[in-house]
C-alpha positions in Angstrom: -55.3 14.4 -29.5 -58.8 14.6 -31.0 -58.1 18.0 -32.5 -54.9 16.7 -34.0 -56.7 13.7 -35.6 -59.5 15.9 -36.9 -57.0 18.4 -38.3 -55.1 15.5 -40.0 -58.3 14.1 -41.5 -59.3 17.5 -42.9 -55.8 18.0 -44.4 -56.0 14.5 -46.0 -59.5 15.3 -47.4 -58.3 18.7 -48.8 -55.3 17.1 -50.5 -57.5 14.4 -51.9 -60.1 16.8 -53.3 -57.4 18.9 -54.9 -55.7 15.9 -56.5 -59.0 14.5 -57.7 -60.1 17.8 -59.3 -56.8 18.2 -61.1 -56.5 14.6 -62.3 -60.1 14.3 -63.6 -60.0 17.5 -65.8 -57.7 16.1 -68.5 -59.5 12.8 -69.3 -63.0 14.5 -69.1 -61.8 17.3 -71.5 -60.5 14.6 -74.0 -63.8 12.6 -73.8 -65.8 15.7 -74.4 -63.7 16.7 -77.4 -63.9 13.2 -79.0 -67.7 13.1 -78.4 -68.0 16.4 -80.2 -66.0 15.0 -83.1 -68.3 11.9 -83.1 -71.3 14.2 -83.1 -70.2 16.0 -86.2 -68.6 13.0 -88.0 -68.9 13.2 -91.8 -68.7 9.4 -92.4 -68.8 6.1 -90.6 -64.9 5.8 -90.4 -64.7 9.2 -88.7 -67.5 8.2 -86.3 -65.9 4.9 -85.5 -62.5 6.5 -84.8 -64.0 9.2 -82.6 -66.1 6.6 -80.6 -63.0 4.5 -80.2 -61.2 7.5 -78.7 -64.2 8.2 -76.4 -63.9 4.6 -75.1 -60.2 5.0 -74.6 -60.8 8.3 -72.7 -63.4 6.6 -70.5 -60.9 3.8 -69.7 -58.3 6.4 -68.8 -60.8 8.3 -66.6 -61.8 5.1 -64.9 -58.2 4.4 -64.2 -57.7 7.8 -62.7 -60.8 7.4 -60.5 -59.5 4.0 -59.3 -56.1 5.5 -58.5 -57.8 8.3 -56.6 -59.8 5.8 -54.6 -56.5 4.0 -53.9 -54.9 7.2 -52.8 -57.8 7.8 -50.4 -57.3 4.3 -48.9 -53.6 4.8 -48.5 -54.1 8.3 -46.9 -56.6 6.8 -44.5 -54.2 4.2 -43.2 -52.2 6.9 -41.5 -48.6 6.6 -40.5 -49.2 4.5 -37.4 -49.7 1.2 -39.2 -46.9 -1.3 -39.1 -47.0 -3.0 -42.5 -43.4 -3.5 -43.6 -43.1 -7.1 -42.3 -46.4 -8.6 -43.6 -45.6 -11.5 -46.0 -47.4 -11.6 -49.4 -47.2 -13.7 -52.5 -46.7 -11.7 -55.7 -48.2 -14.5 -57.9 -51.4 -14.5 -55.7 -51.6 -10.7 -56.0 -50.9 -10.9 -59.8 -53.8 -13.3 -60.2 -56.2 -10.9 -58.4 -55.0 -8.1 -60.6 -55.5 -10.2 -63.7 -59.1 -11.1 -62.6 -59.8 -7.4 -62.8 -57.7 -6.4 -65.8 -58.0 -9.4 -68.2 -61.1 -7.9 -69.9 -59.2 -4.7 -70.6 -56.2 -6.6 -72.0 -58.5 -8.8 -74.1 -60.3 -5.7 -75.5 -57.0 -4.2 -76.5 -55.6 -7.5 -77.7 -52.7 -7.2 -75.3 -50.8 -10.4 -74.3 -49.8 -10.5 -70.6 -47.2 -12.6 -68.9 -45.5 -12.6 -65.5 -42.3 -14.0 -64.0 -41.5 -13.5 -60.4 -37.8 -14.1 -59.5 -38.9 -14.2 -55.9 -42.6 -14.7 -55.1 -42.6 -13.5 -51.5 -42.6 -9.8 -50.7 -43.2 -8.0 -47.4 -45.6 -5.1 -47.3 -49.2 -4.1 -47.0 -51.2 -6.4 -49.3 -53.6 -3.8 -50.7 -50.8 -1.3 -51.3 -48.9 -4.0 -53.3 -52.1 -4.8 -55.2 -52.7 -1.2 -56.0 -49.1 -0.7 -57.2 -49.2 -3.7 -59.4 -52.7 -3.0 -60.8 -51.8 0.6 -61.6 -48.5 -0.3 -63.3 -50.2 -3.1 -65.4 -53.3 -1.1 -66.2 -51.1 1.8 -67.5 -49.0 -0.6 -69.5 -52.2 -2.2 -71.1 -53.7 1.2 -71.8 -50.6 2.8 -73.3 -49.1 -0.1 -75.3 -50.1 -0.5 -78.9 -53.0 -2.8 -79.9 -51.8 -6.4 -80.2 -48.9 -5.4 -77.8 -47.3 -7.4 -75.0 -47.0 -6.6 -71.3 -44.4 -8.5 -69.3 -44.2 -8.3 -65.5 -40.9 -9.5 -64.1 -39.3 -9.1 -60.7 -35.8 -9.9 -59.4 -33.9 -9.2 -56.2 -31.1 -6.8 -56.6 -28.6 -6.7 -53.7 -29.5 -6.8 -50.0 -32.5 -5.0 -48.7 -31.7 -1.9 -46.5 -34.2 -1.8 -43.7 -34.1 2.0 -43.6 -34.8 2.6 -47.3 -36.1 0.5 -50.1 -36.0 1.6 -53.7 -38.3 0.4 -56.4 -36.7 0.4 -59.9 -39.1 0.3 -62.9 -38.4 0.0 -66.6 -40.8 -0.6 -69.4 -40.9 -1.8 -73.0 -43.8 -2.4 -75.2 
């Protein structure tokens, strides 16, 4: 049993390391390229644009790092946890996410709103938090300046206890 747990832990660590290395290469390469553009800027406008791109790249890298930390948390819970029947309030989780993401939305002048057709959801609280935070952070990061991000939920049909599907759509 001990060898099995150690083997599982090593496998999780190897997967995490592989994903982390892959995911961090792209934003770091972009930040480096924009820093080089800023370094050799010919005028203030070019410098300002390059530095704005560096800051956006840093935000993207920060998001990737947060997602990797979240992945490590989920991987560490293992499969033996019974979490599917724990009740949670979507509006409470949304407020926690907004506490973290409001400065990012403000900086990008993005308007946020939420409407939950049904407030109660069953699941692991930090997993729902991570899902909501990642979806909203990506929406804020990739929507145009002065954009709008709307979060809405609604129940569709009866819940099948054997499989649950999450449908997602987006508009900016």
